[in-house]
C-alpha positions as CSV (number, residue, x, y, z in Angstrom):
1,M,-5.3,-5.3,12.5
2,K,-7.2,-4.8,15.7
3,I,-10.6,-3.2,15.4
4,L,-11.7,-1.0,18.3
5,K,-15.3,0.1,18.8
6,T,-15.3,1.9,22.1
7,I,-13.6,4.9,23.6
8,V,-12.5,2.9,26.7
9,D,-10.9,0.1,24.6
10,T,-9.1,2.6,22.4
11,T,-7.9,4.7,25.3
12,V,-6.5,1.6,27.1
13,A,-4.8,0.3,24.0
14,M,-3.2,3.6,23.1
15,N,-2.1,4.2,26.7
16,E,-0.4,0.8,26.8
17,L,1.5,1.7,23.5
18,R,2.7,5.0,24.9
19,K,3.9,3.3,28.1
20,Q,6.0,1.1,25.8
21,G,7.5,4.2,24.3
22,K,5.8,3.7,20.9
23,S,5.1,6.6,18.5
24,I,1.5,6.6,17.2
25,G,0.5,7.9,13.8
26,F,-3.2,8.7,13.2
27,V,-5.3,9.0,10.1
28,A,-8.8,10.2,10.5
29,T,-11.3,9.2,7.8
30,M,-15.0,8.9,7.1
31,G,-14.4,5.6,5.2
32,A,-15.0,5.0,1.5
33,L,-11.2,4.8,1.4
34,H,-9.2,5.5,-1.8
35,Q,-5.5,5.8,-2.7
36,G,-5.3,9.2,-1.2
37,H,-6.2,7.8,2.3
38,L,-3.9,4.9,1.8
39,Q,-1.0,7.2,1.0
40,L,-1.6,8.8,4.4
41,I,-1.5,5.4,6.0
42,K,1.8,4.6,4.2
43,Q,3.4,7.8,5.3
44,S,2.2,7.2,8.9
45,K,3.6,3.6,8.8
46,A,7.0,5.0,7.6
47,E,7.2,7.6,10.3
48,N,5.7,5.9,13.4
49,D,5.9,2.6,15.3
50,I,2.1,2.2,15.3
51,T,-0.6,3.4,12.9
52,I,-4.2,3.8,13.8
53,C,-7.0,4.8,11.4
54,S,-10.5,5.9,12.4
55,I,-13.6,5.4,10.2
56,F,-16.4,7.6,11.5
57,V,-19.0,9.3,9.2
58,N,-19.3,12.5,11.3
59,P,-22.9,13.7,11.0
60,I,-22.3,17.1,12.5
61,Q,-19.9,18.3,9.8
62,F,-22.4,17.8,7.0
63,D,-24.2,21.1,6.3
64,N,-26.3,19.4,3.6
65,P,-28.3,16.4,4.9
66,E,-28.6,15.0,1.4
67,D,-24.8,14.8,1.3
68,L,-24.7,12.8,4.5
69,E,-27.4,10.5,3.1
70,K,-25.4,9.9,-0.1
71,Y,-22.0,9.4,1.5
72,P,-20.8,5.9,0.5
73,I,-20.5,3.3,3.3
74,Q,-18.3,0.3,2.5
75,I,-16.8,-0.8,5.8
76,E,-15.9,-4.4,4.8
77,K,-14.0,-3.1,1.7
78,D,-12.3,-0.4,3.9
79,I,-11.2,-3.0,6.4
80,A,-9.7,-5.1,3.7
81,L,-7.8,-2.1,2.3
82,L,-6.4,-1.2,5.7
83,E,-5.3,-4.8,6.3
84,E,-3.5,-4.7,2.9
85,Q,-1.5,-1.7,4.2
86,N,-0.8,-3.5,7.5
87,C,-2.5,-0.8,9.5
88,D,-2.2,-1.7,13.2
89,Y,-5.5,-0.5,14.6
90,L,-8.9,0.7,13.3
91,F,-11.2,2.8,15.6
92,N,-14.7,2.5,14.2
93,P,-17.2,4.0,16.7
94,T,-20.9,4.8,16.5
95,A,-22.2,8.3,16.7
96,E,-23.7,7.4,20.1
97,E,-20.2,6.3,21.3
98,M,-18.6,9.5,20.1
99,Y,-21.2,12.0,21.2
100,P,-22.9,10.8,24.5
101,E,-23.6,14.5,25.1
102,I,-23.6,17.6,22.9
103,D,-20.3,19.6,22.7
104,Q,-21.3,23.2,23.6
105,T,-17.7,24.6,23.0
106,E,-17.7,27.8,21.0
107,Y,-14.8,27.4,18.6
108,D,-13.2,30.5,17.1
109,F,-10.9,30.2,14.1
110,G,-11.1,33.8,13.0
111,D,-11.1,34.4,9.3
112,L,-10.5,30.8,8.5
113,E,-14.0,29.7,9.3
114,T,-15.8,32.6,7.5
115,I,-14.1,32.5,4.1
116,M,-14.1,30.0,1.2
117,E,-15.5,26.7,2.6
118,G,-16.6,28.4,5.8
119,A,-18.7,30.9,3.8
120,H,-20.2,28.2,1.6
121,R,-20.7,25.5,4.2
122,P,-21.8,27.2,7.5
123,G,-21.2,25.1,10.6
124,H,-19.0,22.6,8.7
125,F,-15.7,23.5,10.5
126,R,-17.3,23.5,13.9
127,G,-18.3,19.9,13.1
128,V,-14.8,19.1,12.0
129,A,-13.3,20.8,15.1
130,I,-15.6,18.8,17.5
131,V,-14.8,15.4,16.0
132,V,-11.0,16.0,15.5
133,R,-10.6,17.3,19.0
134,R,-12.5,14.3,20.4
135,L,-10.4,11.9,18.4
136,F,-7.1,13.5,19.4
137,E,-8.1,13.4,23.1
138,I,-9.1,9.7,22.8
139,I,-6.0,8.6,20.8
140,K,-3.4,11.2,21.8
141,P,-1.3,10.5,18.7
142,T,2.3,11.5,18.2
143,R,1.5,12.6,14.6
144,A,-1.7,13.0,12.6
145,Y,-1.9,13.0,8.8
146,F,-4.3,15.1,6.7
147,G,-4.4,15.6,2.9
148,K,-3.8,19.0,1.3
149,K,-6.9,18.6,-0.9
150,D,-9.0,19.9,2.0
151,Y,-6.4,22.6,2.6
152,Q,-8.6,24.9,4.7
153,Q,-9.5,22.0,7.0
154,L,-5.7,21.3,7.4
155,L,-5.2,24.9,8.6
156,I,-8.3,24.7,10.9
157,V,-6.8,21.5,12.5
158,K,-3.4,23.2,13.0
159,S,-5.2,26.1,14.7
160,L,-7.2,23.7,16.8
161,V,-4.1,21.9,18.1
162,K,-2.4,25.2,18.9
163,Q,-5.5,26.7,20.7
164,Y,-6.2,23.6,22.8
165,N,-2.7,22.4,23.3
166,L,-3.5,19.0,21.8
167,S,-0.8,16.3,21.4
168,P,-0.1,15.6,17.7
169,E,2.2,17.1,15.2
170,I,0.0,17.8,12.2
171,I,1.5,16.5,8.9
172,G,0.0,17.9,5.6
173,C,0.3,15.4,2.8
174,N,0.3,16.1,-1.0
175,I,-2.9,15.6,-3.0
176,V,-3.1,12.2,-4.6
177,R,-4.6,12.2,-8.1
178,E,-6.1,9.7,-10.5
179,E,-4.1,9.1,-13.7
180,S,-6.4,11.7,-15.3
181,G,-5.3,14.4,-12.8
182,L,-8.6,14.4,-10.9
183,A,-8.0,14.8,-7.2
184,M,-8.9,11.6,-5.4
185,S,-12.1,11.8,-3.3
186,S,-14.7,9.5,-2.0
187,R,-17.2,11.6,-3.9
188,N,-15.7,10.6,-7.2
189,Q,-17.7,7.3,-6.9
190,R,-20.8,9.3,-7.5
191,L,-19.6,10.7,-10.9
192,S,-21.2,9.2,-14.0
193,F,-19.0,7.8,-16.7
194,G,-19.5,10.9,-18.8
195,D,-18.8,13.3,-15.9
196,K,-15.7,11.3,-15.0
197,R,-14.3,12.0,-18.5
198,I,-14.6,15.7,-18.2
199,A,-13.8,16.2,-14.5
200,P,-10.0,16.3,-15.2
201,Q,-10.5,19.7,-16.8
202,I,-10.6,21.1,-13.3
203,Y,-7.0,20.3,-12.6
204,A,-6.0,21.0,-16.2
205,N,-7.3,24.6,-15.8
206,L,-5.4,24.9,-12.5
207,K,-2.2,23.8,-14.1
208,K,-2.7,26.3,-17.0
209,A,-3.4,29.0,-14.4
210,K,-0.1,28.2,-12.7
211,D,1.7,28.8,-16.0
212,L,-0.2,32.1,-16.5
213,A,0.6,33.4,-13.0
214,E,3.9,34.7,-14.4
215,Y,2.0,37.0,-16.7
216,L,-1.3,37.9,-15.0
217,S,-2.1,39.7,-11.7
218,P,-4.0,37.6,-9.1
219,A,-7.3,39.4,-10.0
220,L,-6.9,38.7,-13.8
221,L,-5.9,35.1,-13.1
222,K,-9.0,34.6,-11.1
223,K,-11.1,36.1,-13.9
224,W,-9.4,33.9,-16.4
225,I,-10.3,30.8,-14.4
226,E,-13.9,32.0,-13.9
227,E,-14.3,32.5,-17.6
228,K,-13.5,28.8,-18.1
229,Y,-16.8,27.9,-16.3
230,I,-19.2,30.7,-17.4
231,G,-22.0,29.1,-19.4
232,H,-20.5,25.7,-19.3
233,D,-22.9,22.9,-20.1
234,H,-21.7,20.6,-17.3
235,F,-19.7,22.5,-14.7
236,R,-21.1,24.9,-12.1
237,L,-18.4,27.0,-10.5
238,E,-19.1,27.6,-6.7
239,Y,-16.0,29.7,-6.1
240,I,-12.4,30.3,-7.1
241,E,-10.0,32.2,-4.9
242,I,-6.4,33.3,-5.3
243,A,-5.1,33.4,-1.8
244,D,-2.2,33.2,0.6
245,G,-1.5,29.6,1.5
246,N,-0.4,30.6,5.0
247,N,-3.7,32.2,6.0
248,L,-6.1,32.1,3.0
249,H,-6.3,35.9,2.8
250,T,-7.0,37.1,-0.8
251,I,-3.9,38.5,-2.4
252,E,-3.8,41.5,-4.7
253,N,-0.1,41.3,-5.6
254,W,2.1,38.3,-5.9
255,E,4.6,40.0,-3.6
256,D,2.0,39.8,-0.8
257,T,2.9,36.2,0.0
258,D,5.6,33.5,-0.4
259,K,2.9,30.9,-1.0
260,P,0.2,32.0,-3.5
261,M,-2.4,29.3,-4.2
262,A,-5.6,28.9,-6.2
263,F,-8.6,27.2,-4.6
264,I,-11.6,26.0,-6.5
265,V,-14.9,24.3,-5.9
266,V,-16.9,23.0,-8.9
267,H,-20.2,21.1,-9.1
268,L,-20.4,18.4,-11.7
269,G,-23.5,16.1,-12.1
270,G,-24.6,17.0,-8.5
271,V,-21.2,16.2,-7.1
272,R,-19.2,18.9,-5.3
273,L,-15.5,18.7,-6.3
274,I,-12.7,20.6,-4.5
275,D,-9.1,21.2,-5.6
276,N,-6.2,23.5,-5.2
277,I,-2.7,24.2,-6.6
278,E,0.4,26.1,-5.4
279,L,1.0,28.8,-8.1
280,Y,4.8,29.0,-7.5
């Protein structure tokens, strides 16, 4: 695996590959890699001639400075994991390399940036848009792979590509879970042993909600999930939404959409955990 540190070296390498007619698959990460990331790498390897991964802890997408401070950095371990997957290139720039000047672009994603994650993490999606657009313009991949755990981010990236006529086809990949059902996340490293034992209840509640969707209205289903967390000794519910998976609009009737989904964010032991499920 070739490790690239500068934009110039990365641009030259990718241009040469394109001249050779190679398809390029891209996986953007902030490091602290887990099986979810590696599944994206595997899919990219299966569908492209060349796979490049980026590791860049993007400071401007953290609305909470403490979250940035606590984000796990393990670059040597990450490199070893990527080499095991036969990843072809790693782009690992510094913040100074990525942002020699401030991006003043005013991004507009409509409702997508004001609801759910947008409402609870102001400025987060602007930070995501800036770094993803920058990476796409440097690498110009054929395809880019994003996990569906961060579902709203996936829709934001699709909108970004459409608005700015960027190169890649965006591929959404299924959530990878631990054996317990907990959605894989770099944040899981921060869970205590005790919290790790109860965290799977989040997905268990979502699966039960999927079963109940046949009998309850969207509003009643939302209420049922909320009640699972009211007064809980360990969990603090940030939000639960029953929404249209196509645009994240709240649904009042199941007939309103062909893709009803439940989206949840729960705090456990100071760690923010996110998950979702297609209801049918």
